[in-house]
C-alpha positions as CSV (number, residue, x, y, z in Angstrom):
1,M,34.3,85.4,9.2
2,I,34.6,85.8,5.5
3,F,37.3,88.5,6.1
4,L,39.3,86.1,8.2
5,K,39.1,83.4,5.6
6,R,40.3,85.9,3.0
7,I,43.3,86.8,5.2
8,F,44.1,83.1,5.7
9,I,43.9,82.4,2.0
10,F,46.1,85.4,1.3
11,F,48.8,84.3,3.7
12,F,48.6,80.7,2.5
13,L,49.1,81.9,-1.1
14,V,52.1,84.1,0.0
15,I,53.7,81.2,1.8
16,L,53.1,78.9,-1.1
17,M,54.6,81.4,-3.5
18,L,57.7,81.9,-1.4
19,S,58.1,78.1,-1.1
20,C,57.8,77.7,-4.9
21,N,60.3,80.5,-5.4
22,A,62.7,78.9,-3.0
23,Q,62.3,75.5,-4.7
24,N,62.8,77.1,-8.1
25,K,65.9,78.9,-6.9
26,Q,67.4,75.7,-5.5
27,Q,66.7,73.9,-8.7
28,K,68.5,76.5,-10.7
29,W,71.5,76.2,-8.4
30,I,71.4,72.4,-8.7
31,E,71.5,72.8,-12.5
32,D,74.6,75.0,-12.2
33,I,76.3,72.7,-9.8
34,E,75.6,69.6,-11.9
35,Y,76.8,71.5,-15.0
36,I,80.2,72.0,-13.3
37,Q,80.2,68.4,-12.2
38,E,79.7,67.3,-15.8
39,E,81.8,69.8,-17.7
40,L,84.8,70.5,-15.6
41,P,86.2,66.9,-15.5
42,Q,85.9,66.7,-19.3
43,K,87.5,70.1,-20.0
44,Q,90.2,70.5,-17.4
45,K,93.5,68.8,-18.4
46,D,94.3,65.9,-16.1
47,F,91.3,66.7,-13.9
48,Y,91.4,63.5,-11.8
49,K,95.2,63.8,-11.3
50,L,94.5,67.1,-9.6
51,I,91.5,66.1,-7.5
52,D,90.3,62.9,-5.9
53,S,87.2,61.7,-7.7
54,T,85.5,60.6,-4.4
55,D,86.3,63.9,-2.7
56,F,85.0,65.8,-5.7
57,T,81.7,63.9,-5.8
58,H,81.3,64.2,-2.0
59,N,81.8,67.9,-2.1
60,I,79.4,68.4,-4.9
61,E,76.7,66.3,-3.3
62,T,77.2,67.9,0.1
63,L,76.8,71.3,-1.5
64,K,73.5,70.3,-3.2
65,T,72.2,68.9,0.1
66,N,72.9,72.1,2.0
67,L,71.6,74.6,-0.6
68,D,68.6,75.6,1.6
69,K,71.0,76.7,4.3
70,L,73.2,78.9,2.1
71,K,73.0,82.3,0.7
72,D,73.9,82.9,-3.0
73,Y,77.4,84.2,-2.3
74,E,78.0,81.3,0.1
75,I,77.2,78.9,-2.7
76,L,79.5,80.7,-5.1
77,F,82.3,80.6,-2.5
78,E,81.6,76.8,-2.0
79,L,82.1,76.3,-5.7
80,Q,85.2,78.4,-5.7
81,R,86.6,76.3,-2.8
82,I,86.0,73.1,-4.8
83,I,87.8,74.6,-7.9
84,A,90.6,75.9,-5.7
85,G,91.1,72.4,-4.4
86,M,92.8,71.5,-7.7
87,N,95.7,73.8,-6.8
88,V,95.8,75.2,-10.3
89,A,96.5,78.9,-10.1
90,H,94.9,79.7,-13.5
91,N,91.6,78.1,-12.5
92,T,88.9,80.2,-10.9
93,L,85.2,81.0,-10.7
94,R,84.3,84.5,-11.9
95,F,81.3,85.8,-9.9
96,P,78.5,87.4,-12.0
97,Y,76.9,89.7,-9.4
98,T,78.3,93.2,-9.1
99,K,76.9,93.5,-5.6
100,Y,79.5,90.9,-4.5
101,L,82.2,93.3,-5.7
102,S,81.6,95.6,-2.7
103,R,84.7,96.1,-0.6
104,L,85.7,97.4,2.8
105,P,86.9,101.1,2.6
106,I,90.5,100.1,2.9
107,E,93.3,98.5,0.9
108,V,95.8,96.1,2.3
109,A,99.0,94.4,1.1
110,I,101.1,91.6,2.5
111,F,104.8,92.3,3.0
112,D,107.6,90.3,4.4
113,D,107.0,92.0,7.8
114,G,103.2,91.5,7.8
115,V,99.8,92.8,6.6
116,F,99.5,96.6,6.3
117,I,96.9,99.2,5.3
118,T,98.1,100.7,2.1
119,N,95.1,102.9,1.2
120,A,91.8,104.1,2.7
121,K,88.8,106.2,1.9
122,K,88.7,109.9,2.9
123,G,88.5,110.2,6.7
124,L,90.5,107.0,7.2
125,K,93.8,108.1,5.6
126,K,95.5,108.4,9.0
127,N,95.4,104.6,9.2
128,I,97.6,104.1,6.1
129,G,100.8,102.4,7.2
130,Q,99.2,100.6,10.1
131,K,100.1,96.9,10.7
132,V,97.0,94.7,11.0
133,I,97.1,92.3,13.9
134,S,93.5,91.0,13.9
135,I,90.0,91.5,12.4
136,N,87.1,91.0,14.8
137,N,89.5,89.6,17.3
138,I,90.7,86.8,14.9
139,P,94.5,86.9,14.4
140,I,95.4,88.0,10.8
141,D,97.5,84.8,10.3
142,T,94.4,82.7,11.1
143,I,92.3,84.7,8.7
144,N,94.9,84.3,5.9
145,N,94.9,80.5,6.6
146,K,91.1,80.4,6.4
147,L,90.9,82.4,3.2
148,S,93.7,80.5,1.5
149,C,91.3,77.6,0.6
150,L,89.4,80.0,-1.7
151,I,92.5,81.0,-3.7
152,P,93.8,78.6,-6.4
153,H,97.6,78.7,-6.0
154,E,100.7,76.7,-6.6
155,N,103.0,78.5,-4.1
156,D,102.8,81.0,-1.2
157,Y,104.0,83.9,-3.3
158,W,100.9,83.9,-5.6
159,L,98.8,83.3,-2.5
160,N,100.2,86.4,-0.8
161,H,99.6,88.3,-4.0
162,K,95.9,87.3,-4.1
163,L,95.0,87.3,-0.4
164,P,94.5,91.1,0.0
165,E,91.6,90.9,-2.5
166,L,89.7,88.6,0.0
167,I,90.9,90.4,3.2
168,K,89.0,93.5,2.0
169,N,86.0,91.4,0.7
170,P,83.2,91.4,3.3
171,F,81.4,88.5,1.7
172,A,84.5,86.3,1.8
173,L,85.1,87.3,5.5
174,D,81.4,86.5,6.3
175,Y,81.7,83.2,4.5
176,M,84.6,82.3,6.8
177,N,82.7,83.5,9.9
178,I,85.0,86.4,10.3
179,G,82.2,89.0,9.8
180,D,79.8,90.5,12.4
181,H,76.0,90.5,12.3
182,D,75.8,94.2,11.5
183,D,78.5,94.1,8.7
184,T,81.0,95.8,10.9
185,F,84.7,94.8,10.7
186,N,87.0,95.8,13.5
187,F,90.7,96.0,12.6
188,H,93.2,95.9,15.4
189,F,96.6,97.4,14.7
190,D,100.0,96.7,16.4
191,N,100.0,100.1,18.0
192,G,96.9,99.3,20.0
193,V,94.5,101.4,17.8
194,D,91.2,99.9,16.5
195,L,89.4,100.8,13.3
196,S,85.8,99.8,12.7
197,V,84.6,99.8,9.1
198,K,81.5,98.8,7.1
199,K,81.4,97.6,3.5
200,R,81.1,100.0,0.6
201,F,80.6,99.7,-3.2
202,F,82.6,102.5,-4.6
203,P,86.3,102.2,-5.3
204,I,88.9,104.1,-3.3
205,K,90.9,106.8,-5.0
206,K,94.5,105.9,-4.9
207,E,96.9,108.1,-3.0
208,K,99.6,109.6,-5.1
209,P,103.0,108.8,-3.6
210,K,105.2,111.8,-2.6
211,K,107.9,110.4,-4.9
212,T,106.8,107.6,-7.3
213,P,109.4,104.9,-7.6
214,I,110.2,104.1,-11.3
215,Y,108.6,100.6,-11.0
216,L,105.2,102.1,-10.0
217,K,105.2,105.0,-12.6
218,N,103.3,103.4,-15.5
219,T,102.0,100.1,-14.3
220,L,98.9,100.2,-16.6
221,D,101.1,100.6,-19.7
222,N,101.9,97.3,-21.5
223,Y,105.5,98.3,-22.1
224,W,107.6,101.4,-21.8
225,F,111.2,102.5,-21.2
226,E,113.3,105.2,-19.6
227,M,116.9,106.1,-19.0
228,V,117.5,106.0,-15.2
229,N,121.0,107.6,-15.6
230,D,123.9,107.6,-18.1
231,S,124.7,103.9,-17.5
232,L,121.3,102.4,-16.7
233,F,118.4,101.8,-19.1
234,F,115.0,100.6,-17.7
235,I,112.4,98.6,-19.6
236,Q,109.1,97.7,-17.9
237,Y,107.0,94.9,-19.5
238,N,103.7,94.8,-17.6
239,H,101.3,92.8,-19.9
240,C,102.1,90.2,-22.5
241,R,99.8,91.9,-25.0
242,E,100.7,93.9,-28.1
243,L,99.3,97.4,-28.5
244,K,97.6,98.0,-31.9
245,K,98.8,101.6,-32.0
246,Y,102.3,100.9,-30.8
247,S,103.6,97.5,-31.9
248,I,106.3,95.6,-30.1
249,V,108.5,96.0,-33.3
250,E,108.1,99.8,-33.1
251,F,108.8,99.6,-29.4
252,V,112.0,97.7,-30.0
253,K,113.0,100.2,-32.8
254,D,112.6,103.1,-30.3
255,I,114.7,101.2,-27.8
256,S,117.4,100.6,-30.3
257,E,117.6,104.3,-31.3
258,V,118.1,105.3,-27.6
259,L,120.6,102.6,-26.9
260,E,122.7,103.5,-29.9
261,I,123.1,107.0,-28.7
262,S,123.3,106.4,-24.9
263,N,125.2,103.1,-24.8
264,P,124.4,102.2,-21.2
265,S,126.3,99.5,-19.5
266,T,123.3,97.9,-17.7
267,L,119.8,97.1,-18.8
268,I,116.8,96.3,-16.5
269,I,113.8,94.3,-17.7
270,D,111.1,94.7,-15.1
271,L,108.5,91.9,-15.0
272,R,107.2,92.4,-11.5
273,H,103.7,93.4,-12.6
274,N,103.5,90.9,-15.5
275,S,100.8,88.3,-14.8
276,G,100.7,86.9,-18.3
277,G,99.1,87.0,-21.8
278,N,100.9,85.8,-24.9
279,S,104.4,84.7,-24.1
280,G,105.5,85.3,-27.7
281,V,104.9,89.1,-27.8
282,I,108.3,89.9,-26.2
283,K,110.2,87.8,-28.8
284,P,111.4,90.8,-31.0
285,L,113.0,92.4,-27.9
286,I,114.9,89.2,-26.9
287,E,116.0,88.7,-30.5
288,Y,117.3,92.3,-30.7
289,L,119.3,91.8,-27.5
290,I,120.7,88.6,-28.7
291,S,121.6,89.8,-32.2
292,N,123.5,92.8,-30.7
293,D,125.3,90.6,-28.2
294,F,123.9,92.6,-25.3
295,F,123.7,89.5,-23.0
296,N,127.5,89.2,-23.3
297,S,128.5,92.9,-23.6
298,K,126.2,94.4,-21.0
299,K,124.8,93.4,-17.6
300,I,121.1,92.6,-17.9
301,Y,118.8,92.2,-14.9
302,A,115.3,90.8,-15.1
303,C,113.2,91.9,-12.1
304,I,110.6,89.3,-10.9
305,G,108.2,89.0,-8.0
306,R,105.0,87.4,-6.7
307,N,102.9,88.9,-9.6
308,T,105.3,87.5,-12.2
309,F,102.9,84.8,-13.4
310,S,101.9,82.6,-16.4
311,S,103.5,84.1,-19.6
312,G,105.3,86.7,-17.5
313,K,107.0,83.8,-15.7
314,I,107.9,82.2,-19.1
315,N,109.4,85.5,-20.3
316,A,111.5,85.7,-17.1
317,L,112.8,82.3,-17.8
318,N,113.7,83.2,-21.4
319,F,115.7,86.2,-20.2
320,C,117.4,84.0,-17.6
321,R,118.2,81.4,-20.3
322,N,120.0,84.0,-22.3
323,G,122.1,85.2,-19.4
324,A,120.0,87.8,-17.5
325,I,120.4,88.0,-13.7
326,L,117.0,87.4,-12.0
327,I,116.5,89.7,-9.1
328,G,113.6,90.3,-6.7
329,E,111.1,87.9,-5.1
330,P,110.4,84.3,-6.3
331,T,107.6,84.2,-8.9
332,G,103.9,83.6,-8.2
333,G,104.0,81.3,-11.2
334,S,105.3,77.8,-10.8
335,P,107.6,76.1,-13.4
336,I,105.3,73.1,-13.2
337,S,101.8,74.2,-13.9
338,Y,98.6,74.1,-16.0
339,G,97.7,76.9,-18.3
340,E,96.3,78.1,-21.6
341,V,92.9,78.9,-20.1
342,A,89.4,78.6,-21.5
343,N,86.0,79.0,-19.7
344,F,82.4,78.1,-19.7
345,K,79.3,79.9,-18.4
346,L,76.9,78.4,-15.9
347,P,73.4,78.4,-17.3
348,N,71.6,80.1,-14.5
349,S,73.9,82.2,-12.3
350,K,76.0,83.1,-15.4
351,S,79.2,82.6,-13.4
352,R,82.2,81.7,-15.5
353,V,84.4,78.8,-14.7
354,Q,88.0,79.2,-15.9
355,Y,90.0,76.1,-16.5
356,S,93.3,75.0,-18.1
357,I,93.8,72.9,-21.1
358,K,97.6,72.4,-21.2
359,F,100.3,71.1,-18.8
360,F,103.7,72.9,-18.7
361,N,106.8,71.4,-17.1
362,L,109.5,74.0,-17.6
363,R,111.6,72.5,-14.8
364,N,112.3,69.4,-17.0
365,C,113.7,71.3,-19.9
366,E,115.4,74.1,-17.9
367,N,116.2,72.3,-14.7
368,K,119.5,74.2,-14.1
369,Y,117.4,77.3,-13.2
370,F,115.5,75.6,-10.4
371,K,116.2,74.3,-7.0
372,N,115.1,70.7,-6.3
373,G,111.4,70.5,-5.6
374,T,110.8,74.2,-5.9
375,N,107.3,75.4,-7.1
376,T,108.6,78.8,-8.1
377,I,111.4,80.4,-10.1
378,E,113.9,81.6,-7.6
379,P,115.9,84.8,-8.3
380,H,119.6,84.8,-8.4
381,I,119.5,87.8,-6.0
382,R,116.7,87.8,-3.4
383,I,115.4,91.2,-2.4
384,P,112.8,91.1,0.5
385,V,109.7,93.3,0.2
386,Y,109.3,95.3,3.4
387,S,106.5,97.7,4.3
388,T,109.0,100.4,5.3
389,D,110.4,100.5,1.7
390,Y,106.9,100.7,0.2
391,F,105.8,103.5,2.5
392,D,109.1,105.3,2.0
393,D,108.6,105.1,-1.8
394,K,111.8,103.1,-2.2
395,D,112.7,100.4,-4.7
396,K,115.4,98.2,-3.1
397,I,115.9,96.3,-6.3
398,L,116.8,99.5,-8.2
399,E,119.0,100.6,-5.4
400,Y,120.8,97.3,-5.4
401,I,121.4,97.5,-9.2
402,I,122.6,101.1,-9.0
403,N,125.0,100.3,-6.3
404,D,126.2,97.2,-8.2
405,N,126.6,99.1,-11.5
């Protein structure tokens, strides 16, 4: 009898402890949620122009009410969905837990002709190049539409740039009820083949292309240049950040020395990978090109695309203003947008909320470069991005410029 009493007391204490832990955990989440509710409207520029106050309060209170039904990652995605509702591409919630960085063992990209597998772990390489039709019998277009509410964006080009990150994120798929109970994700391809995968933590080693197109050669370098041929000089500007060991002034000096000797008729400024930083870093290059009358004496192209964003977008506009021909895709960055970001940390989860403190209306001061009502910078020459070109290691933009040169 005494033994049974002890067992009862033990289980009672265990249940009490679990209940206290659950209540303590919920209270910590409530503190984080209320911190956002208090801080974000004060810190975000024009907060209540971007989101209806009634909707914001309703979403916050609903989340607090449903905490006992949600897992930690679901709470984080709920907060991200609320932040994404402002439609400010710079704003986001940075998750603190590394376990939520686990991925499916594949990489995908969105092209003008659909969603394709672009990389996979060893043993799945044969699936590279396959077009995705559905995941767990849900059409890929439906999945993209579901996931879009988690991505702060101002146009579809930035959305298509960011969607692949969530398509390979098992937690995001589970949050949208796309996952399976055993963490299995079944990809169906247009050729009738199926691929079942489970989540993994380790990154996938990138496949080296048979022949690397010039625009993919040094994407991690902030800036670099190369002569393509006797008449074509290529400059790639990937990050609006100056290198301590190789200043932008030194970079421009090296460019000037090559140009004096080679005297090419055409210059390419590639901004396709440039998602921002300090927009003023590139100023010495633009001043050099202006002072040497290159915008009048040479043909200058500025390559743009869906990842041309923030200060990268501003730089593209500066080249355009001076006479460069914009070529490629429309930009992921909008001419009317909020930027110059700051952030604050939530007290318990340690998540970081990124917000914007300035409003930029580039369309007002440079309206001749934009179509009426557009939320992107349109290129003068539009070059579609097809999967066949990517997998054949072709750069249609460079091909166009060479043929036009």
